[in-house]
C-alpha positions, 0 to 999 in steps of 0.5 A, spaced: 517 527 038 511 530 041 512 535 046 510 531 053 514 526 051 520 529 050 519 532 057 519 525 059 525 523 056 530 529 059 532 529 066 529 532 071 534 529 077 540 527 078 541 520 078 545 517 084 551 515 084 553 508 083 553 502 088 559 500 090 562 493 092 561 490 098 568 488 103 566 482 102 571 479 107 569 484 112 563 481 111 565 473 112 568 475 119 561 478 121 557 472 118 562 466 121 560 470 128 553 472 128 552 464 125 557 459 128 552 456 132 548 453 125 554 452 121 561 452 126 565 452 119 562 457 115 567 458 109 567 462 103 567 456 097 573 459 092 570 455 086 572 457 078 566 458 074 564 455 067 563 460 061 555 456 062 555 459 070 557 466 068 553 467 063 547 466 069 550 473 072 548 479 070 549 486 072 542 490 074 540 496 070 539 503 072 532 501 076 527 504 081 526 499 086 522 499 092 526 497 097 534 496 096 538 490 094 543 488 099 547 483 094 551 488 090 551 490 083 550 483 080 545 478 081 543 471 079 539 468 073 534 462 076 533 458 070 525 459 070 526 467 068 525 465 062 519 461 062 515 466 065 519 472 061 515 468 055 509 468 059 508 475 060 510 477 054 505 473 051 499 475 055 501 483 053 500 481 045 495 476 046 489 480 044 486 481 050 484 488 048 483 492 042 486 500 042 487 504 036 493 501 033 490 494 033 491 488 038 494 491 046 494 485 050 492 484 057 490 491 060 495 488 067 499 482 068 502 480 075 507 476 077 506 475 084 510 469 089 512 468 095 514 473 099 523 472 099 523 469 092 525 475 089 521 478 084 524 484 084 529 481 081 526 479 076 523 485 075 530 487 074 531 482 069 524 483 065 526 490 064 532 488 061 531 483 057 524 486 054 528 492 052 533 489 048 527 485 044 523 490 043 527 496 041 520 500 039 517 500 045 517 506 052 518 502 058 517 506 065 519 503 071 516 504 077 517 503 084 511 504 089 511 505 097 504 504 101 501 504 095 504 511 092 509 512 086 516 513 090 522 512 085 522 512 077 525 510 071 524 511 063 527 507 058 526 512 052 527 509 044 534 507 043 536 511 049 539 508 056 535 508 062 533 514 066 532 515 073 528 520 077 528 520 084 524 525 085 517 523 089 515 530 086 518 529 079 516 521 079 509 523 079 508 529 075 512 525 070 507 519 072 501 522 071 503 525 064 504 518 062 498 515 064 495 521 060 498 518 053 495 514 050 497 506 049 500 507 043 506 512 042 508 515 035 515 519 033 515 523 026 521 519 022 524 521 016 521 514 012 514 516 015 510 514 022 513 509 026 508 506 032 512 506 039 508 503 046 508 504 052 510 499 057 508 499 065 513 495 069 512 496 077 516 494 083 510 493 088 503 495 088 500 500 085 495 505 086 491 503 079 491 498 073 494 503 067 494 499 060 500 495 058 502 493 065 506 489 069 505 488 076 511 485 081 509 485 087 507 480 093 500 477 094 494 481 097 487 483 097 488 490 096 492 490 089 487 483 087 481 488 087 484 493 083 486 489 078 479 484 078 476 486 071 482 484 066 488 480 069 492 474 069 497 473 075 503 467 075 506 465 081 514 464 081 516 459 085 521 457 091 528 456 090 531 450 090 536 448 095 541 447 090 538 454 086 542 457 093 548 453 093 549 455 086 547 462 086 551 464 093 558 460 089 557 465 083 556 471 087 562 469 090 557 470 096 561 468 103 555 463 106 557 456 105 553 450 103 551 448 110 549 454 112 545 455 106 542 449 108 541 450 115 537 456 113 534 452 107 530 447 112 529 452 117 525 458 112 524 454 106 527 456 099 526 464 100 533 467 098 531 473 103 533 469 108 538 463 106 542 469 102 542 474 107 550 477 107 546 481 114 546 476 121 542 480 124 537 479 118 537 472 119 537 472 127 530 478 127 527 473 120 528 466 126 525 470 132 518 473 128 518 465 125 518 463 132 514 467 134 508 466 129 508 459 131 508 461 138 501 464 136 498 459 133 493 457 139 487 456 134 486 452 128 482 458 125 488 462 127 492 458 121 487 458 117 486 466 117 493 466 115 491 462 108 484 466 108 485 473 108 491 471 103 496 475 109 504 476 106 508 478 112 509 472 115 513 466 114 509 459 116 506 458 110 509 458 102 505 459 095 507 453 090 504 454 083 501 449 079 503 446 072 499 452 069 502 457 073 496 461 074 495 457 081 497 455 087 497 450 092 498 453 099 504 449 103 507 449 110 514 452 110 519 448 112 520 441 116 522 446 121 514 449 121 511 442 120 514 439 127 513 445 131 506 445 129 505 439 131 508 440 137 503 446 139 498 440 137 500 436 143 497 442 147 491 442 144 484 441 145 482 434 142 477 437 136 484 442 135 488 438 134 485 433 129 483 440 126 491 443 126 492 436 123 487 436 118 490 442 115 497 440 114 495 433 111 491 437 105 497 442 104 502 437 104 498 433 098 498 426 096 492 421 094 489 419 087 484 426 084 479 420 083 478 418 089 477 425 092 471 430 093 471 435 087 474 442 088 468 444 086 464 443 078 466 436 076 464 429 079 469 423 082 467 417 084 468 419 091 463 424 089 458 418 087 458 414 094 453 420 098 447 420 093 448 412 092 447 411 099 440 416 099 437 413 093 438 406 096 437 409 103 429 411 099 429 404 095 429 401 102 424 405 105 419 401 100 421 395 102 421 397 109 413 400 109 411 393 105 411 389 111 408 395 116 402 396 112 397 395 118 400 399 123 397 405 125 397 411 124 401 413 131 405 407 131 408 409 123 410 416 126 413 414 132 417 410 128 419 415 123 421 420 129 425 415 133 429 413 126 429 421 125 432 423 131 437 417 132 440 419 125 440 426 126 443 424 134 449 420 131 450 425 125 452 430 131 455 425 135 460 424 129 462 431 128 465 431 134 463 438 138 465 439 144 463 446 144 457 448 143 460 455 140 463 451 134 459 445 134 457 443 126 450 442 125 449 439 118 452 432 115 451 427 112 448 423 117 444 429 118 442 430 111 440 422 110 436 423 117 431 428 113 431 425 107 429 420 110 423 423 113 421 426 107 420 420 104 417 416 110 412 421 111 409 421 103 409 414 103 405 413 108 400 419 105 401 418 098 401 410 098 400 406 104 393 405 107 391 400 113 389 394 109 390 396 101 394 392 097 400 396 091 396 390 087 390 395 088 393 401 085 395 404 078 401 404 076 402 411 073 396 413 078 401 412 084 408 415 080 404 421 078 402 422 085 409 422 087 411 426 082 406 432 083 406 432 091 413 429 092 419 430 087 417 435 083 416 441 090 423 439 093 425 441 086 422 446 085 423 450 092 431 449 091 431 451 085 428 457 086 431 459 093 438 457 089 437 461 083 432 467 085 434 468 092 437 476 092 443 475 097 447 481 100 453 483 096 453 477 091 449 476 084 443 473 084 443 465 082 451 465 083 453 459 085 460 459 084 466 458 089 467 465 090 473 467 093 479 468 088 474 465 083 471 470 078 477 475 079 475 475 086 470 478 084 465 475 089 470 473 095 464 471 101 460 468 096 461 461 096 455 458 094 451 463 093 444 462 096 446 455 099 452 459 104 447 465 105 441 459 108 447 456 112 449 463 115 442 464 117 439 457 121 446 455 123 451 460 123 457 459 120 460 457 126 456 451 126 458 450 118 464 446 115 470 449 116 474 446 111 469 445 105 474 442 098 474 449 095 478 452 100 485 450 098 484 453 091 480 458 091 482 460 098 474 461 101 471 461 109 467 456 112 461 452 107 457 446 109 456 441 102 451 438 107 448 445 108 439 445 109 438 447 101 442 441 098 438 437 104 432 438 099 436 435 094 438 429 098 431 427 099 430 427 092 436 423 091 432 419 096 425 420 092 427 417 087 430 412 089 424 410 093 419 411 086 425 406 083 423 401 089 416 401 088 417 401 081 421 395 082 416 391 087 410 392 084 413 389 077 413 382 083 407 383 085 403 384 078 406 379 075 404 371 075 410 369 072 416 365 073 421 368 078 427 368 072 423 373 067 421 378 072 428 379 075 430 380 067 423 385 067 426 388 074 433 389 071 430 391 064 426 397 069 432 400 072 437 399 066 431 404 062 429 408 068 437 409 070 438 411 062 432 416 063 435 420 068 442 419 065 439 423 059 435 428 064 442 429 066 445 431 060 438 436 058 439 440 065 446 442 062 451 438 067 454 434 062 454 438 055 458 444 055 456 451 051 459 456 050 457 460 056 459 453 060 454 449 063 447 451 065 446 446 071 454 444 071 455 438 076 456 439 083 457 435 089 457 442 094 450 444 090 447 438 090 445 440 083 439 437 079 444 434 074 449 432 079 443 428 083 439 425 075 446 423 074 448 419 080 440 416 081 441 414 074 448 410 075 445 408 082 439 404 078 444 402 073 449 399 079 443 396 082 441 392 075 448 389 075 448 387 082 441 384 082 445 381 076 450 377 079 447 376 086 441 373 083 443 369 077 449 366 080 446 364 088 448 358 089 455 360 087 461 362 092 463 369 090 466 374 093 460 378 093 458 376 100 464 381 103 458 386 101 453 383 104 456 382 110 457 390 110 450 392 108 447 389 113 451 393 118 452 399 114 450 405 119 454 402 124 460 400 120 459 408 117 459 410 124 465 406 127 469 409 121 468 415 123 470 414 130 477 410 128 478 414 122 485 416 126 486 410 129 491 403 126 489 399 123 481 401 121 485 407 117 493 406 117 497 413 117 504 415 115 509 415 121 510 422 120 503 426 120 503 430 113 508 426 110 508 425 102 509 418 100 508 415 093 500 413 091 502 406 091 503 406 099 497 410 100 493 405 096 495 400 100 494 403 106 487 405 104 486 397 103 488 394 110 483 400 112 477 397 108 479 390 109 479 391 117 472 394 117 470 388 111 473 383 116 469 386 122 463 386 118 464 378 117 465 377 123 458 381 126 454 377 121 457 370 123 455 372 129 448 376 128 450 382 130 446 387 126 445 394 130 439 397 127 437 404 127 
């Protein structure tokens, strides 16, 4: 054995005496006296465990811990430990990096999760099991406090762990171990045997090391340190059954009723639910109440999530199926009820903001009817570009009836409609304070798109007294492409991919936050967020984008300034489709049925062309390095606009076929006609009344999770209500136009 490895195996400080078992009867009296208000008769359970249950109780190995374990010498083995052990072990030998002796796995694996769920206990379980299954591995277990080495245990090959409690000795040993190669070699009679070195860290260390597993609460500092090559796994919360079984098998003097009362207040965290010290439980309850009372503004609650703080009791982190991502949720029903009480004292905007935060964390609904988190496409993502496309289509139709208007009349009309749409959008945003009134929005983007297309229609197409029959089709399309569509697309692409953004790589179009290993925390959308922040200010942007939940980002507006250019592009494409649609009719002397067939054929061919162009831009083809321009509604990417425009043409062709071919039949499509005649009015009223029944019925309890079928029925009731109202307005010839 090498000289240095020998020095690590030899203890330099005497190990501490073994901990003694706690006096259970005395603690039982303390718990009963202190918490009698929660449970009047808490008594220790007297049960005889089965052999399978006995196997769940393990004795702690001689390890260095960041914080002392107050539950005695034994711990309860959760069912999830085996799953997470295999996940972490697989990462350690996954071949992520190469060393002198071959594949050495990940540089670092982090096991994280909600504070208080027992990550340090899993650290002990992992140490003991890994040492048995990998006898040729040196294991150095280090306890960190405030990013500094506090204590250290060394398990050499074939030897029991040796504990070092001196800070100075621990630091010296760790420094020596860090200088060693990843593989240790020992000369034996039979030859040379490779020895590997594994670091286990209870708490976040000051730096990453080869073959390192870190057991720590989520924190921003450690994420920055380990971002180059790391893998996170988040552990689940405890269930009530797990907590009650653990208390029984560990012989804790805590009744099931008391555990249930704590569980309903604190959620599935063992530290509070299984505490044997009544002082700890009472202090946690006071801290929880204090933190809830401090939620005086939605931004305070949001900051707890965005900053990834862990020193609070309000939010828990629930791992998703792959265990690598989490969904934050409120800690318990008690916390939810208290926050709802806080909402009663807030302004309307603050109440709705808090309500949306709570509902977004409680989940529910079909994913296909919700917006994409970042890249990707759902049905909900198509509604806005379809509306923009048909807006442009209708601009051409309306301009045909106003060819003889003067220039002044034309621009007055354009200005009025643009201003009305923009002001309606500001109204829908419901800002009651200039300091945080959201400026961008759906109608604001549509107003900009309308203005661009209407001005282009006047400048490039329409002149008083001139018929479209006098214009050559190819020349008409060419002028609008060169001076309309192409400049809009080029400006957007140049700003998106070439504009330098402070603190972010040029051309970055990712979600920022925790994406890309947290390397671009404040770079959501790249140039999009940068331009919007300069023009509007971050307080005037959308505060809860779809990517915030998964990637824990800050504000980002999917209807921002650069996206207005692409909304105008979608409207412009619709305008050209409408122009060609009508030119086919004007220039044709064939029967109406034949004209309709040609128009439908034109829509299908053009739609197919745009879908192929979208694929060509990289939106649908996944290359080894990823798509060139991914489908992204948040960025209104070129591939997204082209694909949605192609689908719009197909959809219109379908409706033309259905409506014109069955004009004499009584078909359900009459409901669509009624809604279309008051589309803006229905949209605005829906936005205003979206939190009131029967327009948008909700579960009785705010944030309550309900099954998919019930949620679908709730939404269908809202849709039917608006359709009935639209039909009533149509029958009474009530039309609200902009």
